[in-house]
ZAMARGU-4260 file (C-alpha; in steps of 0.2 Angstrom, whole numbers, plus 5000, padded with zeros to 4 digits):
<rodrens>
0) 4785/4872/5207 | 4777/4888/5201 | 4781/4896/5185 | 4790/4911/5193 | 4801/4900/5204
5) 4806/4889/5189 | 4811/4905/5180 | 4821/4910/5195 | 4830/4893/5196 | 4834/4894/5177
10) 4840/4912/5178 | 4851/4908/5193 | 4858/4892/5184 | 4862/4902/5168 | 4871/4916/5178
15) 4881/4904/5187 | 4886/4891/5174 | 4885/4901/5158 | 4890/4919/5163 | 4902/4914/5177
20) 4893/4925/5191 | 4898/4921/5209 | 4884/4916/5221 | 4886/4932/5230 | 4884/4942/5213
25) 4868/4932/5209 | 4861/4935/5226 | 4863/4954/5224 | 4856/4953/5206 | 4840/4943/5212
30) 4839/4952/5229 | 4840/4936/5239 | 4852/4928/5251 | 4867/4918/5246 | 4860/4902/5254
35) 4845/4905/5244 | 4856/4905/5228 | 4864/4889/5233 | 4847/4881/5235 | 4841/4887/5218
40) 4857/4879/5210 | 4854/4863/5219 | 4836/4863/5213 | 4843/4866/5195 | 4854/4850/5197
45) 4840/4840/5205 | 4828/4843/5191 | 4840/4840/5177 | 4840/4858/5172 | 4859/4858/5174
50) 4868/4842/5169 | 4886/4841/5173 | 4897/4830/5162 | 4915/4827/5167 | 4927/4822/5153
55) 4943/4813/5159 | 4955/4813/5144 | 4965/4798/5151 | 4949/4788/5152 | 4944/4792/5134
60) 4961/4788/5128 | 4961/4771/5138 | 4944/4767/5130 | 4951/4770/5113 | 4966/4759/5117
65) 4955/4745/5123 | 4944/4745/5108 | 4959/4744/5096 | 4967/4731/5107 | 4952/4720/5106
70) 4948/4723/5088 | 4965/4718/5081 | 4970/4706/5095 | 4985/4716/5101 | 4996/4711/5115
75) 4996/4730/5120 | 4990/4747/5113 | 4997/4763/5120 | 4991/4780/5115 | 5001/4796/5116
80) 4992/4811/5121 | 4998/4824/5108 | 4993/4842/5113 | 4990/4847/5095 | 4985/4838/5079
85) 5002/4842/5071 | 5013/4829/5062 | 5029/4834/5070 | 5022/4835/5088 | 5013/4818/5085
90) 5029/4810/5080 | 5038/4817/5095 | 5024/4811/5108 | 5023/4794/5100 | 5042/4793/5101
95) 5042/4797/5119 | 5028/4784/5123 | 5037/4771/5113 | 5054/4774/5121 | 5046/4772/5138
100) 5038/4755/5133 | 5054/4749/5125 | 5064/4753/5141 | 5051/4743/5151 | 5052/4727/5141
105) 5070/4725/5136 | 5080/4712/5146 | 5096/4703/5146 | 5100/4694/5130 | 5086/4702/5119
110) 5089/4706/5101 | 5081/4722/5095 | 5078/4725/5076 | 5074/4742/5071 | 5069/4750/5054
115) 5072/4769/5050 | 5062/4784/5048 | 5057/4800/5057 | 5045/4792/5069 | 5058/4778/5074
120) 5071/4792/5076 | 5060/4800/5089 | 5059/4784/5099 | 5078/4781/5098 | 5081/4800/5103
125) 5071/4798/5119 | 5078/4782/5125 | 5086/4782/5142 | 5100/4770/5146 | 5096/4754/5154
130) 5107/4742/5164 | 5106/4726/5153 | 5118/4713/5147 | 5121/4704/5130 | 5108/4714/5120
135) 5110/4715/5102 | 5103/4729/5091 | 5102/4727/5072 | 5094/4735/5057 | 5079/4727/5049
140) 5080/4733/5031 | 5091/4743/5019 | 5090/4762/5019 | 5090/4776/5007 | 5106/4784/5000
145) 5096/4800/4996 | 5080/4807/5003 | 5072/4825/5004 | 5070/4821/5023 | 5083/4813/5034
150) 5078/4795/5037 | 5091/4794/5052 | 5095/4775/5050 | 5113/4777/5058 | 5107/4789/5071
155) 5093/4777/5076 | 5104/4762/5078 | 5118/4772/5087 | 5105/4779/5100 | 5098/4762/5103
160) 5115/4754/5105 | 5120/4767/5117 | 5104/4765/5127 | 5107/4746/5129 | 5126/4746/5130
165) 5130/4737/5113 | 5137/4740/5096 | 5124/4740/5083 | 5124/4730/5067 | 5121/4741/5052
170) 5114/4736/5035 | 5122/4749/5024 | 5113/4744/5008 | 5099/4751/4997 | 5081/4747/5002
175) 5077/4741/4985 | 5088/4736/4970 | 5085/4736/4952 | 5086/4718/4948 | 5084/4702/4958
180) 5101/4695/4953 | 5108/4711/4962 | 5099/4707/4978 | 5104/4689/4977 | 5123/4693/4975
185) 5122/4706/4990 | 5113/4694/5002 | 5125/4680/4998 | 5139/4690/5006 | 5142/4682/5023
190) 5143/4698/5033 | 5126/4704/5026 | 5119/4687/5028 | 5124/4688/5047 | 5115/4705/5049
195) 5099/4698/5040 | 5099/4682/5050 | 5101/4692/5066 | 5086/4703/5061 | 5076/4687/5059
200) 5081/4681/5076 | 5076/4697/5084 | 5063/4695/5098 | 5059/4713/5098 | 5055/4722/5081
205) 5052/4741/5081 | 5045/4748/5065 | 5034/4761/5058 | 5023/4762/5042 | 5029/4773/5027
210) 5018/4785/5018 | 5008/4780/5002 | 5019/4775/4987 | 5018/4792/4979 | 5024/4801/4995
215) 5036/4788/5001 | 5054/4790/5005 | 5057/4775/4993 | 5050/4784/4978 | 5058/4801/4983
220) 5075/4792/4984 | 5072/4785/4966 | 5071/4767/4972 | 5053/4765/4964 | 5052/4768/4945
225) 5037/4775/4936 | 5032/4758/4931 | 5033/4752/4949 | 5022/4767/4954 | 5009/4762/4941
230) 5008/4744/4948 | 5007/4750/4966 | 4993/4762/4961 | 4984/4748/4953 | 4986/4737/4968
235) 4980/4751/4980 | 4996/4752/4990 | 4993/4761/5007 | 5011/4762/5014 | 5026/4751/5017
240) 5033/4741/5032 | 5052/4738/5031 | 5051/4744/5013 | 5038/4731/5008 | 5023/4739/5000
245) 5006/4733/5007 | 4987/4736/5003 | 4974/4739/5016 | 4972/4721/5020 | 4990/4719/5023
250) 4995/4709/5008 | 5011/4713/4999 | 5006/4723/4983 | 5019/4716/4971 | 5030/4701/4971
255) 5042/4709/4958 | 5046/4724/4969 | 5046/4713/4984 | 5059/4701/4977 | 5071/4716/4975
260) 5068/4722/4993 | 5083/4720/5005 | 5078/4716/5023 | 5067/4706/5034 | 5052/4697/5026
265) 5036/4703/5034 | 5031/4685/5039 | 5045/4686/5052 | 5037/4701/5060 | 5022/4690/5065
270) 5033/4678/5075 | 5041/4691/5086 | 5038/4691/5105 | 5036/4710/5103 | 5032/4717/5086
275) 5030/4736/5089 | 5022/4747/5077 | 5025/4765/5081 | 5015/4777/5069 | 5003/4791/5069
280) 4996/4805/5058 | 4982/4806/5046 | 4993/4801/5031 | 4998/4785/5040 | 4980/4779/5045
285) 4977/4767/5031 | 4995/4761/5032 | 4992/4757/5050 | 4976/4748/5046 | 4985/4737/5033
290) 4999/4733/5045 | 4986/4728/5058 | 4975/4718/5046 | 4991/4709/5041 | 4995/4705/5059
295) 5012/4711/5057 | 5011/4720/5074 | 5006/4714/5091 | 5009/4731/5100 | 5002/4747/5093
300) 5009/4764/5099 | 4999/4779/5091 | 4991/4796/5095 | 4974/4800/5100 | 4969/4808/5084
305) 4975/4794/5074 | 4966/4782/5086 | 4950/4791/5084 | 4951/4789/5065 | 4955/4770/5066
310) 4940/4768/5077 | 4929/4778/5065 | 4934/4766/5051 | 4931/4751/5061 | 4913/4757/5065
315) 4911/4761/5047 | 4915/4743/5042 | 4904/4736/5056 | 4889/4747/5049 | 4893/4742/5031
320) 4893/4723/5036
</rodrens>
């Protein structure tokens, strides 16, 4: 190809692909026929001057899901497509995706245990009713009596109960008490013990991961003292699951705090048929990693922005090792 013809091919390609000229406009500009323009553009593709890359968002999301599923040995990984990287929007999209998954898997005789929080509220809020029988819904851990943001414990159980035609079992207790003896007295009550045993028997657990200790609802509700906070900082706590504070490896950070926590023990989450972690957002990334490293979840439902961060951290670990 002569230098002049190559220049014409490049010029036609730039006008068409970069400047958005029509082929007719290019023909008039170059003083050639429209079929000649078409041949120039084809030449540009054949010679690699123009390279077309098609990005399928669904395909990219599916690839992220498969990578996370394989790395953490998950039963399922679903990624919600959030239109913007905004915490409120992300929670809503995760809620919608998780509600669809829960609707799909629930069957007659299931016991569903749920924790509280704004993400789980979005799951419950989006639930559609399903014709099933003998389903039980129960609370996995104590709640908070005061929080700067609503934790929606009662609303979550009521929405889930309505969706599966059952009356939920509440745990109207603080998440963490001041003394071990207080917890022992509370859980010895036969009504409380029944709800906790039901939570342990649940074959489906729906939970999220809380923010880091200094930003958690537990601290804002005054369930964690300054001394507790100091311990959690020293132990590098990254978040909580069912009010149990964990580190990046999924280890419980402090047995003292843990012994005062009212709710299901984390070891029970590993035994569930479906242990569903619904969480997303940059603040939750390390907490999600801790939950997955601890193998507390066999199903992860998150958003594409968080999934990319998780994959990035996995690749950093692989490079370092």
